[in-house]
Structure formats: C-alpha cells, structure tokens
N, C-alpha and C positions, 0 to 999 in steps of 0.2 A: 675854390672860386668856381661857381656854376654859371652858365650862360643858359638863358631860356629863350627858346625859339617861339616867336610870336605867329599865330596862325591867322590869315586874313583872307576872308572869302573873295575878295577883290583881287588877289595876288596874281591869279593868270592873265588878268587884263594889265597888270603893271609890268609884265615881263617884256624885255626888249626883243622879240622874235615873231616872226610869221610863220607858224608850221604849214607844211604843205596840206592840202586838203585831200583828206585819205578816200572821201566818197566811197565809204564801205557800204552805203545803204543800197540795198538790192535794187531801189528805183532807179538809181543813178546808172543810165543806159550808156557807160563807157565801154567801147569796144574790146573785146579779149579780157575783160575784167580787169583791166588796167586803172590805177589810180588816176584822179583829175590831174594832179601835179599844180594845180593854181593855188596862189597862196590863200591861206584860209583867212576869211573875213569874220567869221562868228564861231560861236560854239553852240550847237544845236541839240535840243533834248526833244527826243519824241518817244511816244509810247509803241511799243512794239505789239500791235493789234494782233489778237489770236495767238501771240507766242510770249506773252509778257511773262508767264510763270514757267515757261520750259527753257527759255534762253540764257545761256551762260553768260552773256554779254550784257546784261541789264542791270541797272541799279535796282534798290530794294522797292522801288514803286512800279517796276516793268518798263522803265525808260532806257533808251540808248543815248548816250552822250559822246558827241564827237566833232573835232573840227571840221567846218565846212566853208567852201567859197560862196559868195552871194549867187553867181549862177546857177549852181547846184541847189542852194536853199530855193530858189526861184523854181526850179525843176521838180525838185520833192514836192513842194506845196502845190505845184500844177497835178501832179499825179495823185496827190492825197485828196484833191478836190473832186477827181473823178472816182477814186475809191469810195468817198463819203457818199458820193451821189448814188453810186449804185448800192451801198450799204442800207442807205435810206430808203431807196425804191424797194428792196428785198424785204426790210422791215416794214414799211407800209403796206405791202401786200398782204404780209403775215399778221398784220395788226399789232405790231410791236414796235418797241423803240429799237435803232440800232445800238449794238453794244459789242464790248471786247469779248470774244467767246472765250477767253481764258479767265479773266477776272470780273466780267460783267459790267465794267464802266461803260456808261452811256456815251455812244460816238453819233453825234448829230452834226458837228461841223469840225472843219480842219484844227480849230483851235482844241478840241477834244485830244487831237492827238499830238500836234506839235506843242509841247508844253512850255518851251522857252528857246528863244534865238538870242544870245547875247553877243554882241559886237566885241571882237578883239580891237583894242586900242593900242 
C-alpha cells in the first residue's frame, strides 16, 4: 500500500498558526537588530535590488520571501518608495531607466520590487 502526498500551493494559508514576524529585511529599523515579534499577517516576496544574483537567501528570480506583519509591510513599502524615487532621479539625470544593478530588471515603481504580499489566513 502506497500513500501519495498531494502538494497544494495554498497549503501555507491553510495552516492553523501565525508565525512570528522575522523582520529580517535590513530596512526594518528594529533596535539592536532584534526581531519584531509581532504575529505575521502576510508572506512578502520582494526583489533584492543590486544583490539578486549574489545573495544566498533568494529564490531563482532574485527574490526574498518571508513572513511579515502589516506594520512592517507598511514600513518596508515606505522605505522602498523613497529608494525608488532616488533611483528614478539618478537614472533621469543620467538619461537612463532605473534598474537593478545585478540583473538589469527595470525599477520604476515599488511594484517592480515588491513582487507579492499574500495574506496569511
């Protein structure tokens, strides 16, 4: 008798737990490099701009995926808005389009970096 394990992409959202928010993104300004500790509300996927081909912590597309709480999502998006504005301004002065220095992907808005935010249910 053999048993077959079925793989479902939505399995994570079906689990009955709320992992702690790891807040490992360097933009999250937690004192003393401590973790947030708040319950995670979502799974966030974002591109590691300028390090997507060199970091060992990325998926095959240069993205980092981790559980995160909503206040930290808001903080990361706020910081990315500032970063994208600076990148666009530098690129405009140089007569170019803003892009990831590692893979060359265009970076014109926050959604070019934040690839997905899926709520944990």
